[in-house]
N, C-alpha and C positions, 0 to 999 in steps of 0.2 A: 400441459395445454394440448388438447387434441386438435386435429385439422379443422373440425367444424368451428371450434372456438377461434382459431386463427383467422378463418375466413370471415367470421362475424366481426372480429376486431378490425380487420382490414376494411370492411364496409363502414364501420363506425368512424374510423379515422378519415376515410375518403369522404364520407358524408360531412364530417366536421370541416374538412378543407373546402369543399364546394359551398357549404353554408356560409363560411366566413368570406369566401370570395364573392359570393352574391351580396353579402352585406356591404362589401367594398363598392360594388357597382351601384347598389341602392343609395349609398351615401353620395357618390358622385352625381347621381341623378337627383339629389336633394330630397329624397324620400325618407331618409334617416338623417336626423339632426343631432346636435350636441356633440359629445365626444364619442370616439369609436376606437377601441383597441382590439386588434385582431390577433388570432392565434396560430396561423399557418406556420408549421415547422415544429410546433410543440405538442402535437396531437397525442403522441405516445405517453406524455406525462399524465395528463388528467385521466385519459381513458385507461391507461395501464394501471394506475394506482387504484382507481375506483373499481376496476375489474377484480382486484384482489380484496376489496372491501364489500360492503353490502349496500349498493345504491338504493336509496329510498328508505333505508333503515338507519344507517349511520348519518351523523350530522356533518355537513360540509360547508365551509366558508372560504372565501377567496378574495382577491383584489378585484380590480375593474376589468381584467381580461377574462371574462367569466362565462361567455356563452356556452362553450363546450362543456365546462364543468356542470352547468345546469342541465344540459341535455343528457349527459351521461348519468346524472342522478335520477333522471326519469322525466324531466320537464318536457312537455310537448314542444317540438321545434316550431310549430305554428305560433304557439303562445310566446315563445322567445322572440321570433321575428316580429310579431305584432307589437311586442314591447319596444323593440328598436324603432318601429314605425310610430310609437307613441299612441297606440290604439287601446281602446277600452278592453279588448280581448287579450291584451298582453298579460303576462304572468304577474306584473306589478300594476295592472290596470292602466298602463300608459304613463304612469307617474314617475317611473324610475329611469327608463331608457337603458342604454347599453351598459353603463357603469353600475347599475343597481338592479340587476336581475335578482329575483327573489321568488322562491316557490316552497313554502313551508309544507305543502302536501307531499313532497318527496324529500323533505328535510334538507333542501338546499337553502341554507340560511343567509345567503346573499353574497353579492359582490359589493365591495366597498371602495370608495374613492380615496379615503384617507390611507395613505401609505403606512403600513404597519398596524392599521386598525384591527384587522382580523386576528392578530396574535392573542390579545386578551379575550376577545370574544370566544375563540376556540377553547381557551382555558376555562372560561366561565361555563360553556356548554359541557365540558368534560367534568367540571366540578359538580354540576347538576346531575349528570349521569351517575357519578359515583355516589352522591348522596341518596339517589333513588334506587341504587342497586341495579341499574340497567345493564344490558349486554351491549349497548351501542358504544361506539367510540366517536370522538370528534376528530375531523380531519381539516387541517388548515393548509391551503395552498397559497404561496406568495412568491414573488420574484426575489432574486438575490439582493437587489438594492434595498429592499424593505428591512433586511437584517441589520442595517445601520441605525434603525430607529430604536429608541429606548424601550419601546414596548416589546421588542424581541427579547431583550435580556430580562426584563421584569417578568414576562409571561413564562419563559422557559425555566427561570428560577422557581417560580411558584408551582409550575407543573411538576417539576422534579421533587420539590419539598412535599407537595401534597400527593405525589404518586398518581397523577391524573391520567385517565385513558385518552390521550390525545396524540395524534400523529401530525407532526409538522413537516411539510413538504416544500422544499425550495426548488423552484424551477429556475435554475441558473442559466440564463441566456446571455450572460456576460455583460449586459448593459443595463444601466439605470437611466432610462430615456436615452440620451445620446452620450452618456459617460461610460467609458469602459471600466470594468470592475477594478482593473489594475491602478486606475487613477483615483479611485474613491474608497477602496477597501484594503486595509492592511493585510488581511488574510484572505487570499483568493479562494482557497478551498473552504467552503462554508461549513462543511460537516465538522471541521476541526474546532469551530468556534463554540460548540456546545459541550466540549469536554469540561469546561468550568462548572457546568451544571450537572455533571454526572449522568448525562443522558446518552444512551447508545445511539450511534449514528453510522450512516453509510453513504457513500457517493457512488453512483453508477451512471452508465450511459443512458441519457434520456431520449435518445433517438431510436433505440431498439425496444419495441414494446414488450418483447418476451423477457428481456433483461429487467425492464421496469416492473413487470408483473412479478417476477421472481423475487426481486428486492422488496417490493411492496407487500407481497404475501408474508415474508418474514417479519416485516415491520408491523403489519396489521395483527398478525398472530401474537406478536409480543405485547402490543397494547391491549388487545382484547383479553388476553389471559390474565390481566391484572398486574403486569410487571412494570406499569408506568409508561411515561412518554417515550417517544422515539422520534429521531430526526433523520429524514431522507433527503439527500441532495441529488437532483437529476440534472445532468449536464446536457443543455439543449440550446436551441437557437431559433429566434423568430425571423421569418423570411421577409416580413414587412417592417416598416419603421415602428416606433413606439406607438404612435397614433396616426390619424389620418393627416395631420399637419407635419409629420416627420418624413422628410425625403430619404433619410438614411444615408445622407452624404458623408457622414463621419466614418462610415465603415468602408474598408478597402474591398475592391472587387475580388481579390484573391481569397480573402476570408469568406466572403459570401459564396464563392464558387466551391470551396472546400466543404463548407457546411451543406451546400446544395447536394453534394454527392452522398450525404448521409440523411436523406429525406426518410422519415420514419415510415411513410406509406410505401415508398419504393423498396425499402429494405425488406419489409414483410412480404410485399408482392413477389419480389424476385426470389425470396427464400421458398415460398410456396411453389413457384414455377420450377425452380431447380430441383425440388423434391418430387416433382411430377404430380403434385396435388392441385395444380391450377394452370390455366393457360392465359395468354395475353388477350385472347378473344373474350374469355370470361370476364377479365378485368375491364375491358373496354365496354362490354355490355353492362356491367355493374355501374360503371361511371355514367353511362347514358341514362340508366334507370334513376340514379340519384339526381342527376341534373333535371330530368323530367319531373320528378317528385317536387323538387324545390320550385321549378318554374311553373308547374301546373297546379300545384296544391298549396304550398306554403306561401308563395308570393301573392297569389290572388286572395288568399285568406286575409293576409295582412293589409293589402291595399283596399279590400272591400269592407273591412271591419270598421265599426263606428268610432268616431273620435270621442274622447272623454267629454262629459257634459260639464260646461263651465260652472253651472249652478252647484255641482258636486265637488268643487275645488277643495273644500275642507273636509270631505267625507272620511278620508283615511288618516287625518291628523288630529291632534288634541286641541285644536283651536276653539272648539265649542266649550271646552272646560276652562278656558282662560277668561277671567272676569274682565280683563282689559279689552279683549275682543268683543265681549258682549256689552261693553260700555257700563259695567257695574262698578268699576273702580277708577279712581283718578289719582 
C-alpha cells in the first residue's frame, strides 16, 4: 500500500467518522427518526476489507450498522443521508431508513434488521455467482453476536459443501447490544468456530487498517480464485452504544479508555506523520474540508429534498398483486 493510498484511506475513515457523528446530531435534532446504529471506532473494518475487494463489482450485504459499508461500495453519501432523513432522494426512496440502506447500482445488497439474516443471503448470492460463472464474490459483514444464530451454522455449512465464493467477515466489537461476548458465547474467538465446516479462517486487529487490508487481500484472493469460502474475524470496538437508546453504562471507563487509544483513524494518521509523509496541519485541514462538505452539501441536500408522496406508499411493494388488497377475494 503506497502513501497515496494511505492518505486516501485516512480521508475515507475520517469522512465516515464525521458522517456518523453528524447523523447522531441530526437524530438528537429529531431530523432522523426510527432506529440508528452508528459505526465510530469500526471504520477500518468495512473500509479495509472493501479496499481489498472490488467495490461496486462484488456483492455486499450486512446488518443494520450499514451506512459506512454502503458509502465504501460507492453509494452517494448524500443519498445515504437523505435516506436517514426519510426523503424521496434517499437510496431506498425514504422507505428504509438507517437499518435498510440498499443500493443495487453499486451492488450493496442491503443492511438488514434481522440478526443473522444476511448469512443465507450472502450464500445465495454466491451460489448465483457460481452458477453464472461470474468473477464476483459475495461479502457478508456481521457482528460477533449474530454468530449465535442458527443461520450462521447452516449457511457456512452450505457454503463449504458447495464451495461458494463468499467471504464472511465478523466485526467482533465484544458486545451483542449490552451483553459482553464472554456472557453469551462459549467460544470467544469466533474464527475458531468455523473449523467444523472446513473453512479457512483468520483473526486480526480490526483497528489497524493496513493489517485489515493485508488479511482481507489474502481472504479475497482465496475466494475469488475458486477455493471456496473464507472467514475473517476483525477485533474492533464501537465507541458509542449499540443504538441511540443505549447509554453504554454497562461498559467500564477503563475498557473504553484503552480502546480509545487504538482509534483506527489516529493510528493511521500518526503512522503517516512519523514517516514524514503527513503533517498535523494537513490533517486538520482535511478534517475541516470534510466537515464543510457534510454541513454545506450533504445536510442541505437531505433537508431540502422532497418527502415521499403518500399516494405512492405501495409503489415499491407487491401489494398491487394481492387480490385481498384489490378486494377481489374474500
